[in-house]
N, C-alpha and C positions, 0 to 999 in steps of 0.2 A: 401540744396541737391545740389551736385555737377553736373554741366552741363558743356559739351564741346560742342561747336557749330562750325562747319567748314563752311566756305564760299570760293568762288573764283574759284570753279569748272566750267567746261563748255565744249564747243567745239571748237577745235582749229585745224588748219591744221599741218601737220608734219613739223617740224622746228620752230614752234612757241613756245611761252612762255605763262605760266599762273603761278599766285602767289597764293597759298592757304594760308588761316588764320585759325587759331583755337583760338576761344575766350572761356576763362574758366570763370566760377563763381561758388560762393559757398564755395570756398576756394581759398587760394593763392598757386600757384605751383612755386614760385619763388626759392624753395629750392630743387625741384624735377626734374628728367629727364623727357623729353617730347620726343615725337614721332609722325612719320607718317608711317602708313602701307597703303597697298593697297590690294584689292581683285578683281581678274578680273572673268569673268564669267566661271564657272566650275573649278575654282581654288580655293586653300586655301589663306586665308589672309597671306600677306608676308611683311616682314619688308622692309622699304624704308630708313629712316633715324632716327636718334636719337640725343639728345643734352643734355648734362649734366647740372647741375644746375647753374654752372658758365658761361655756354655758350662756355667754353674753350674746351671742349672735344665734339666732333661730330663723328659719326659713319654713313656710308653710305653703302647700298648694292652695289655690284660690278655693277649691271645693270644701277645704276644711277650716279655713281661717275663721277664727272667732269661735270655733267649737271644740277643736283639738289643742293641746298643750303638750309639747315635748319637753322633757327635763332630763337631768342626769344627777347620779351620785358618783362621784368618782371614787370616794372611799369604798363603795361597794361594787365598782366596776359594773355598774347598772345603769339603764337609761329606761325612760317610762314614756308612754303615750296616754295622757288623759283624753279621753273622747266623751264629749257631752252631746246632748241634743242629737242623738244618732238618728240617721235616715236609712231608710231600706237600701239606698244607693251606696251606702257605706259597707254593705255586705261583701266580703272578700276574705282571702287569706292575707293576713298581714305579716309582714318580714321585718325584722330588723337587721341593720347593717352597720358596718364601721369602715372606716378608712385604715390604711396600714400606717401612713405617715403621720408624724406629729406636726401640729400646729398648722395644718393644711386649711383649705377655704371648705366651707359647706358647698357640696355639689347636689345636683338634683338628677343626674343620669345613673340609670342602674350600671352602665359599664365603667363607671369611675368608682364604685364601692367595691372594696377588696373582700369583705367578709360578710357572710349571711347566715342568719338563723334558719331553721326548718319550717317556720311559719305557724301561726296560729289562727284558726278560723274565728271571725266575727260575722254573725248573722243578726241582722235587725229584721224583725217582722213588722208589718204595717197594721 
């Protein structure tokens, strides 16, 4: 059974940093694209960042470009989201995701992501 488990969320002041981790089990994702999405109260889940299987291709939402960095460690079957210069509007539940297929493109739609974690809360105070 595939499981994705996020960690690293919490409460931070505006301007601070957090690093989220997503540890996968049940299969290897070393050849699959991996993602971070977020969902704020009353809003739909939205794309934050994605990384291709080789790590050489990354995509970011405009709202986080220059502040967030997605990375992966295939040996640990884990990927990360380094979040710097956090703003109150970054407050949300953050979900990691992954694709089932190998060598596929990085997508930005929730409907194209096959596996999801349970989410971790990130709260940024002003």
